[in-house]
C-alpha positions in Angstrom: 0.0 0.0 0.0 1.2 3.5 -0.8 0.6 5.2 2.5 -0.6 8.7 1.8 0.0 11.0 4.7 -0.6 14.5 5.7 1.6 17.4 5.1 3.5 20.3 8.5 5.9 23.9 12.2 7.4 25.0 15.5 6.7 27.8 17.9 8.0 31.2 16.8 7.9 33.5 19.7 8.3 37.0 18.3 6.9 36.5 14.7 3.6 34.8 15.4 0.9 36.2 17.6 -0.9 33.6 19.7 -3.9 35.6 20.8 -6.0 34.4 23.7 -4.8 30.8 23.5 -1.3 29.3 22.8 -2.3 25.7 23.1 -1.9 25.0 19.4 1.8 26.2 19.4 2.7 23.0 21.2 1.8 21.1 18.1 3.5 23.1 15.4 5.8 21.4 12.9 9.3 22.8 12.9 10.5 22.3 9.3 7.8 23.5 6.9 6.3 26.9 6.0 3.4 28.1 3.8 4.3 31.3 1.8 1.6 33.4 0.1 2.9 35.6 -2.7 1.2 38.6 -4.2 -0.8 37.6 -7.3 1.4 39.6 -9.7 4.6 37.7 -8.7 5.5 35.0 -11.3 6.5 31.4 -10.3 10.0 32.2 -11.5 10.2 35.3 -9.4 8.9 33.3 -6.4 11.6 30.7 -6.9 14.4 33.3 -7.1 13.2 35.0 -4.0 13.1 31.8 -2.0 16.5 30.6 -3.3 18.1 33.9 -2.5 17.2 33.6 1.2 19.6 30.7 1.6 17.3 29.4 4.3 15.0 27.0 2.4 16.2 23.5 1.4 13.3 22.6 -0.9 10.1 24.2 -2.1 7.0 23.3 -4.1 4.3 25.5 -5.7 0.7 24.3 -5.3 -1.8 25.3 -7.9 -4.9 25.3 -5.7 -4.7 27.0 -3.3 -2.0 29.2 -4.7 0.7 28.7 -2.1 4.3 27.6 -1.8 5.4 24.9 0.7 8.9 25.5 1.9 11.1 23.0 3.7 13.6 24.6 6.1 16.0 23.8 9.0 16.0 27.4 9.9 12.4 27.9 10.7 12.4 31.2 12.7 14.9 32.9 10.4 13.1 31.8 7.2 9.7 32.9 8.6 11.0 36.4 9.5 12.9 36.8 6.2 10.1 35.7 3.9 7.4 37.6 5.8 9.4 40.8 5.5 9.6 40.7 1.7 7.2 43.1 -0.2 6.4 40.3 -2.8 5.0 38.2 0.0 1.4 38.6 1.4 2.3 36.6 4.4 3.7 33.4 5.8 1.9 30.6 7.8 2.7 27.3 9.3 1.6 23.7 9.8 0.1 21.9 12.9 1.4 18.4 13.4 0.2 15.2 15.1 3.2 12.8 14.7 3.7 12.3 11.0 0.3 13.9 10.1 0.2 17.6 9.4 -2.2 20.4 8.3 -1.3 23.8 7.0 -3.1 27.0 8.2 -4.2 29.0 5.1 -4.9 32.7 4.7 -8.7 32.4 5.0 -11.2 31.1 7.5 -14.8 30.2 8.2 -17.2 31.9 10.7 -20.6 30.6 11.5 -23.0 33.0 13.2 -25.8 31.8 15.4 -28.5 33.7 13.6 -28.8 35.8 10.4 -29.8 38.8 12.7 -26.2 39.1 13.7 -24.8 39.4 10.2 -24.3 43.2 10.2 -22.7 43.0 13.7 -20.4 40.4 12.3 -19.5 42.4 9.3 -18.8 45.5 11.4 -16.5 43.5 13.6 -14.5 42.5 10.4 -14.2 46.1 9.4 -12.9 47.0 12.9 -10.3 44.3 12.4 -9.3 45.7 9.0 -10.6 42.5 7.3 -12.8 42.4 4.1 -16.5 41.6 4.4 -17.4 38.0 4.7 -18.9 36.0 1.8 -21.8 33.6 2.5 -21.3 29.9 2.0 -23.5 28.5 -0.9 -24.8 25.5 1.0 -24.7 26.0 4.8 -26.9 28.6 6.4 -25.1 31.3 8.4 -21.7 30.1 7.4 -19.3 32.7 6.0 -15.8 32.8 4.5 -13.3 35.5 5.4 -9.9 36.3 3.7 -7.1 37.1 6.1 -5.6 40.1 4.4 -3.7 41.0 7.5 -1.6 37.8 7.5 1.7 39.7 8.1 0.3 41.2 11.3 -1.8 38.3 12.7 -2.1 34.7 11.8 -5.4 33.1 10.8 -5.8 31.0 14.0 -5.7 34.1 16.2 -8.3 35.9 14.2 -10.5 32.8 14.7 -9.8 32.8 18.5 -10.6 36.5 18.7 -14.0 36.1 16.9 -14.8 32.9 18.8 -15.2 35.1 21.9 -18.2 37.0 20.4 -21.6 35.9 21.7 -23.0 35.6 18.2 -20.2 33.3 16.9 -21.1 29.6 16.8 -17.5 28.8 15.7 -14.6 30.2 13.8 -12.2 27.8 12.0 -9.3 28.2 9.7 -9.3 26.7 6.2 -6.7 24.0 6.5 -4.5 22.6 3.8 -4.4 18.8 4.3 -3.1 15.6 2.8 -6.2 13.3 3.0 -5.6 9.6 3.7 -7.2 8.2 0.5 -6.6 4.6 1.7 -5.6 2.6 -1.4 -2.6 1.2 -3.5 -2.7 1.1 -6.8 -14.0 -8.1 -20.4 -12.9 -8.9 -16.6 -16.2 -10.0 -14.9 -14.7 -13.4 -13.9 -12.1 -11.5 -11.8 -14.8 -9.6 -9.8 -14.8 -11.8 -6.7 -16.8 -9.2 -4.7 -19.8 -9.8 -7.0 -19.5 -13.6 -7.3 -16.6 -15.4 -5.6 -15.9 -18.9 -6.9 -12.6 -19.4 -5.0 -10.4 -19.7 -8.1 -6.8 -18.6 -8.6 -8.0 -15.8 -10.9 -9.9 -14.4 -7.9 -7.0 -14.8 -5.4 -7.7 -18.3 -4.2 -10.3 -17.2 -1.7 -13.3 -18.9 -0.1 -16.2 -19.7 -2.4 -19.2 -17.4 -1.8 -17.2 -14.9 0.3 -18.8 -12.1 -1.7 -21.7 -9.7 -1.6 -24.1 -11.9 -3.6 -24.4 -9.1 -6.2 -25.1 -11.5 -9.0 -28.2 -12.7 -7.1 -29.2 -9.1 -6.3 -29.2 -8.3 -10.0 -32.1 -10.8 -10.4 -34.1 -8.1 -8.5 -32.5 -4.9 -9.9 -29.4 -3.6 -11.5 -30.2 -0.1 -10.5 -32.3 2.9 -11.6 -31.1 5.8 -13.7 -32.9 8.2 -11.4 -30.4 7.3 -8.6 -27.2 9.4 -8.6 -24.0 8.6 -6.8 -21.4 11.3 -6.3 -17.8 10.1 -6.5 -16.0 12.6 -4.3 -12.3 11.9 -5.0 -9.4 12.8 -7.2 -11.6 13.1 -10.2 -13.0 10.6 -12.8 -11.7 9.9 -16.3 -14.9 11.2 -18.0 -13.9 9.7 -21.4 -13.5 6.1 -20.1 -15.5 3.9 -22.5 -16.8 1.8 -19.6 -18.0 4.8 -17.6 -19.0 7.5 -20.1 -22.6 6.2 -20.6 -23.3 6.5 -16.9 -21.6 9.8 -16.2 -23.5 13.1 -15.4 -21.9 16.6 -15.4 -19.3 16.9 -12.7 -17.6 19.5 -10.5 -14.1 20.6 -9.5 -14.2 21.6 -5.8 -10.4 22.3 -5.8 -10.0 25.0 -8.5 -13.3 25.0 -10.5 -11.5 24.2 -13.7 -11.9 20.5 -14.6 -15.6 19.7 -14.2 -14.6 16.6 -12.2 -11.8 15.3 -14.4 -8.4 14.5 -12.7 -5.3 16.5 -13.4 -3.2 13.5 -14.5 0.4 13.7 -13.4 0.9 10.6 -11.2 -0.4 7.0 -11.0 -2.5 8.0 -7.9 -4.6 10.3 -10.0 -6.5 7.2 -11.2 -7.9 6.7 -7.7 -11.3 8.3 -8.4 -11.7 6.5 -11.7 -11.2 3.2 -9.8 -13.8 4.1 -7.3 -16.3 5.1 -10.0 -16.0 1.8 -11.8 -16.7 -0.2 -8.7 -20.0 1.7 -8.3 -21.3 2.1 -11.8 -19.3 0.8 -14.7 -21.6 0.0 -17.6 -22.9 -3.6 -17.9 -23.3 -5.8 -21.0 -21.3 -3.5 -23.3 -18.6 -6.0 -24.2 -16.0 -4.0 -22.2 -14.1 -4.6 -19.0 -16.2 -4.9 -15.9 -19.7 -4.3 -14.4 -20.3 -1.9 -11.6 -22.3 -2.9 -8.6 -25.2 -0.6 -9.7 -24.7 -0.4 -13.5 -28.0 1.3 -14.2 -27.4 4.2 -11.7 -25.7 7.4 -12.7 -22.3 8.7 -11.6 -21.3 12.3 -10.7 -17.5 13.0 -10.8 -16.4 15.5 -8.2 -12.7 16.4 -7.8 -11.9 17.1 -4.2 -8.2 16.6 -4.1 -5.2 16.2 -6.4 -1.6 14.9 -6.1 1.7 16.7 -5.9 5.2 15.4 -5.5 7.0 17.8 -3.2 10.6 18.7 -4.1 12.9 16.1 -2.5 10.1 13.6 -1.7 9.8 10.1 -3.1 6.0 9.7 -3.4 3.3 12.1 -4.4 0.8 13.1 -1.8 -2.8 14.2 -2.1 -3.6 17.8 -1.3 -6.9 19.4 -0.5 -8.5 21.9 1.9 -11.4 21.9 4.3 -13.1 24.4 2.0 -12.8 22.0 -1.0 -14.2 19.1 0.9 -17.1 21.2 2.2 -17.8 22.5 -1.3 -17.7 19.0 -2.8 -20.2 17.7 -0.3 -22.5 20.8 -0.6 -22.4 20.9 -4.4 -23.1 17.1 -4.6 -26.4 17.2 -2.6 -27.6 20.7 -3.4 -26.7 21.3 -7.0 -26.2 17.8 -8.5 -28.9 16.4 -6.1 -26.9 13.2 -5.5 -28.7 10.5 -3.5 -25.4 8.8 -2.4 -22.0 10.3 -1.7 -19.0 7.9 -2.0 -15.9 9.2 -0.1 -12.7 7.2 -0.1 -10.7 9.7 2.0 -10.3 11.0 5.5 -8.0 12.4 8.2 -6.6 10.9 11.5 -8.7 12.0 14.5 -5.6 12.8 16.5 -4.6 15.5 14.0 -8.0 17.1 14.0 -8.0 17.3 17.8 -5.0 19.6 17.6 -6.5 21.9 15.0 -8.2 25.0 16.5 -11.7 25.0 15.1 -11.1 21.6 13.7 -12.8 20.6 10.4 -16.2 22.0 11.6 -17.1 23.5 8.2 -16.9 20.0 6.7 -18.8 18.5 9.6 -21.5 21.1 8.9 -21.5 20.2 5.3 -22.0 16.5 6.1 -24.7 17.2 8.7 -26.5 19.4 6.2 -26.3 16.8 3.4 -27.5 14.1 5.8 -30.5 16.2 7.0 -31.5 18.3 4.0 -30.4 16.2 1.0 -33.0 14.5 -1.2 -35.7 16.9 -0.2 -35.2 16.2 3.5 -34.8 12.5 3.3 -31.0 12.9 3.5 -28.1 11.9 1.3 -26.4 8.7 2.3 -22.7 9.4 3.0 -20.4 6.4 2.7 -16.8 6.8 3.9 -13.7 4.7 4.1 -12.8 3.6 7.7 -9.0 4.0 7.1 -6.1 1.8 6.4 -3.9 2.0 9.5 -5.1 -1.2 11.2 -6.1 0.9 14.3 -8.7 -0.7 16.6 -9.8 2.6 18.2 -12.4 3.3 15.4 -12.6 4.7 11.9 -10.8 7.8 10.8 -12.7 11.1 10.4 -15.2 11.7 8.8 -16.2 8.0 8.9 -16.2 8.4 12.7 -19.2 10.9 12.5 -22.6 9.5 13.3 -24.1 11.0 10.1 -21.7 9.0 7.9 -21.6 5.3 7.1 -18.1 3.8 8.0 -17.0 0.9 5.8 -14.1 -1.5 6.5 -12.3 -3.8 4.1 -12.9 -7.5 3.9 -10.9 -10.2 1.9 -11.9 -12.9 -0.5 -11.7 -15.3 2.5 -14.4 -13.3 4.4 -12.0 -11.9 7.1 -11.1 -8.4 8.1 -8.1 -7.2 6.0 -5.2 -7.5 8.4 -1.4 -8.2 8.2 -1.9 -12.0 8.3 -5.0 -12.4 6.0 -5.2 -14.6 2.9 -4.9 -11.9 0.3 -1.1 -11.7 0.3 -1.3 -7.9 0.1 1.2 -6.1 2.3 -0.8 -3.2 3.7 -1.7 -3.3 7.3 -5.5 -3.5 7.5 -8.6 -1.5 7.9 -9.3 0.7 10.9 -12.0 -0.9 13.0 -13.7 -0.6 16.4 -16.3 1.8 17.8 -18.3 3.6 15.1 -17.7 1.0 12.3 -20.9 0.1 10.4 -19.9 -2.9 8.3 -17.4 -4.3 5.9 -17.1 -4.8 2.1 -14.5 -6.2 -0.3 -11.3 -4.2 -0.3 -8.4 -6.3 -1.7 -7.5 -7.2 -5.3 -10.5 -5.5 -6.7 -10.8 -5.3 -10.5 -12.0 -2.0 -11.7 -11.7 0.8 -14.2 -8.4 2.8 -14.4 -7.5 6.0 -16.2 -7.0 5.4 -19.9 -3.6 4.9 -21.5 -0.5 5.6 -19.5 -2.2 7.5 -16.7 -3.5 5.8 -13.5 -2.2 2.7 -11.8 -1.7 0.5 -14.9 -0.7 0.9 -18.5 -4.2 -0.1 -19.8 -7.7 0.9 -18.9 -8.2 -1.4 -16.0 -6.5 -2.5 -12.8 -6.8 -5.9 -11.1 -5.4 -4.8 -7.7 -7.2 -1.7 -6.5 -7.6 -2.1 -2.7 -7.9 -0.6 0.7 -11.0 0.7 2.4 -11.0 3.0 -0.7 -12.3 0.0 -2.6 -14.6 -1.1 0.2 -16.4 2.3 0.3 -17.6 2.3 -3.3 -18.6 -1.4 -3.0 -20.9 -0.4 -0.2 -22.1 2.7 -1.9 -23.0 0.6 -4.9 -25.1 -1.7 -2.8 -26.8 1.4 -1.2 -27.6 2.6 -4.7 -29.3 -0.8 -5.5 -31.5 -0.4 -2.4 -32.5 3.1 -3.2 -33.3 2.0 -6.8 -35.9 -0.3 -5.3 -37.1 2.1 -2.5 -36.3 5.7 -3.5 -38.6 7.1 -0.8 -36.3 5.8 2.0 -34.3 8.1 4.3 -30.5 8.1 4.6 -30.6 6.3 7.9 -32.9 3.7 6.4 -30.1 2.8 3.9 -27.7 2.4 6.8 -30.2 0.3 8.7 -31.1 -2.0 5.8 -27.5 -2.7 4.8 -26.3 -3.3 8.4 -29.3 -5.6 9.2 -28.6 -7.6 6.1 -24.9 -8.4 6.7 -23.5 -11.9 6.8 -21.8 -12.6 10.2 -18.5 -14.0 8.7 -14.9 -14.5 9.7 -15.5 -16.4 12.9 -15.5 -13.2 14.9 -17.6 -12.8 18.1 -20.6 -10.7 17.1 -21.5 -10.4 20.8 -22.4 -6.6 21.0 -26.0 -5.7 20.4 -26.6 -2.3 18.8 -29.5 -0.6 17.0 -29.0 -2.8 13.9 -28.3 -6.1 15.6 -25.2 -8.0 16.6 -21.8 -6.3 16.0 -18.1 -7.0 16.4 -15.2 -4.6 16.4 -13.4 -6.2 13.4 -16.3 -6.3 10.9 -19.0 -4.1 12.4 -22.3 -5.7 11.6 -20.6 -8.1 9.2 -19.8 -8.3 5.5 -22.4 -6.7 3.2 -24.9 -8.9 1.3 -26.6 -7.1 -1.5 -29.2 -9.8 -2.2 -30.3 -9.9 1.4 -30.4 -6.1 1.5 -32.8 -6.0 -1.5 -34.9 -8.7 0.0 -35.2 -7.0 3.3 -35.9 -3.7 1.7 -39.3 -5.0 0.4 -40.8 -5.2 3.8 -38.8 -2.5 5.6 -40.9 0.2 7.2 -39.2 3.4 7.9 -39.6 4.9 11.4 -37.7 8.0 10.5 -39.6 11.3 10.0 -37.7 14.3 8.8 -39.4 17.6 7.9 -38.2 19.4 4.9 -38.7 22.7 6.7 -37.4 21.7 10.1 -34.1 19.6 10.0 -32.6 18.5 13.3 -28.9 18.6 13.9 -27.0 17.0 16.8 -23.3 17.7 17.6 -20.7 16.8 18.5 -21.4 13.4 17.1 -20.0 11.1 18.5 -20.5 12.9 21.8 -19.0 12.4 25.3 -20.5 14.4 28.1 -22.7 17.0 26.4 -24.9 17.1 23.3 -26.2 20.1 21.5 -29.5 19.7 19.6 -30.3 22.3 17.0 -33.8 22.6 15.4 -33.9 25.7 13.2 -37.2 27.5 13.7 -38.2 25.7 16.8 -40.4 27.7 19.2 -41.5 25.0 21.7 -41.0 21.2 21.9 -39.6 18.2 23.7 -36.3 16.4 23.1 -35.9 12.8 24.1 -33.0 10.3 23.9 -33.9 6.7 23.5 -32.0 3.4 23.2 -32.3 1.1 20.2 -35.4 -0.5 21.7 -37.2 2.8 22.0 -36.8 3.1 25.8 -36.7 6.8 26.8 -33.5 7.5 28.7 -33.8 11.3 28.8 -36.5 13.9 28.1 -36.4 17.7 28.3 -38.8 20.4 27.2 -37.3 23.3 25.4 -38.3 26.7 23.9 -35.0 27.3 22.2 -33.6 26.4 18.7 -30.5 25.1 20.5 -30.6 22.9 23.5 -27.6 21.5 25.4 -28.1 18.1 27.1 -26.0 16.6 29.8 -25.4 13.0 28.7 -22.5 12.2 31.0 -24.6 9.4 32.7 -25.2 7.6 29.4 -22.8 4.7 28.5 -21.0 4.3 25.2 -23.3 3.2 22.4 -25.7 4.2 19.6 -28.8 6.2 20.6 -31.8 8.0 18.9 -32.5 11.7 19.5 -36.2 12.5 19.0 -37.5 16.1 18.8 -41.3 16.5 19.0 -42.7 19.9 17.9 -46.0 21.0 16.3 -47.4 17.4 16.4 -44.4 15.9 14.4 -41.4 13.9 15.5 -38.0 14.3 13.9 -35.2 11.8 14.7 -31.4 11.5 14.4 -29.0 8.8 15.3 -26.1 9.7 17.5 -23.3 7.9 19.2 -21.5 8.3 22.6 -17.8 7.4 22.7 -15.9 8.3 25.8 
């Protein structure tokens, strides 16, 4: 497995202001800077200025956002020198968690508690000599602000300053990150995830260790009205095995490619591989068949690859703004029913970031509650490839997302000693994992010609939880094809309740969707059972188009905030999976904070009753 890591600074006493809180300076990376040049300075001029400093050992220009990453063994001196140059708008830094890092960019997000405070917020920006904020296109009361005063005050400290205002829900920098995209690198008889016969061509696995997709196709192969957004590195929109199923796409990174990759490295084929698993065209005498070959695919570019000067492998780059935009555009503009996301970040890093990835969390919560006319878009995410047992990486760890681990052709969790022979560690598992799907030696589409992982149009060895996620998303698309009226949480419930309890693991924990084990979640997906169960499934979820309910943080520990926009009076309850009421509180506020310290770890249902209707959300407690 090509382990794709995050990108990284050290405290700088006199050159960086730390505002009201200096906690984050304990986690700064000491050898890397972000340099923002004035827009009229050419790349050649930038390079000459950096080289002339004599303080930078390597540097790389990123196209989106337009910033230069500098490696240095003289952090303080390089920071001061570069920040003093008239060609430079400002210099920033990285926050690190071990080997994982995130860069603090020259813009940030602010969410105000109500639109009535907008002018007060804008006046505050004027007082701080900052430009007026621009509203987010998809999330109510969320705004973006450019830090035009970067030479005087870093972005984090502006956020800390604004966070003290009573009308500020949160203020969070836009972070530059290297997402963990969790993968390595006329073929139907190789597709063991669809029908496993245990042959050498399929990796000598266990017969029937598959998702029974061939049986599911006797019920449905999908519905062209169901749309799956592939939020990834972009999709080869001219691939002959995909083009018939592709809808217009979107570039959340630089708004320039309409969802096509920027092919420079093998890894750029990642999104094309994911797309093929979900929706490659069937019965066209080409390559493979997707899990849901009659459904439509929406290519969305949310990250791209860059090889830093002096590095051996390219890394993916993106920002919190790009991920939030990709999710928001997918449900709001493209009206996607399912979002497939084979990427994430380690929770330890996020815990060190002031403001965290809250704008992306908001984008996910909004898609989950408001997508599909209030029924919610189903958000599938990779659990991660680090073999950690503490739970999935972010955002798969969020209760609004569906976390998918990788299984092998022998019906076991991918681990260092499994039957696949692949040398990557294994899928992240534990609390918060929903279920597992095939994630080793998966045959799928690749970028055409010399781009992508292979020299032809297909790869036989796509793997990781990157492969497991679109396998699960494809099954979700089949279920929605049969029952398009279902809610996002119904999709999770049906898939989880239909899993096969494989691998010889102890499924001895009882959760909302039945028995569960840390290694596989509720088990390995079974598409045929999911479709059978969907016939008689009755949704108990009621979501109003005009009154979505949000719960956060999710997972929670000691306190939970429940937000119901427009609420005037109502009652909030927390129940267990059986419906037993554990807490109940009347409220007359849109936002209510509940003390949940007495509740044990597990999955719960939050019910809000108002105006004779009941709205529900699933939430988790992990302490």
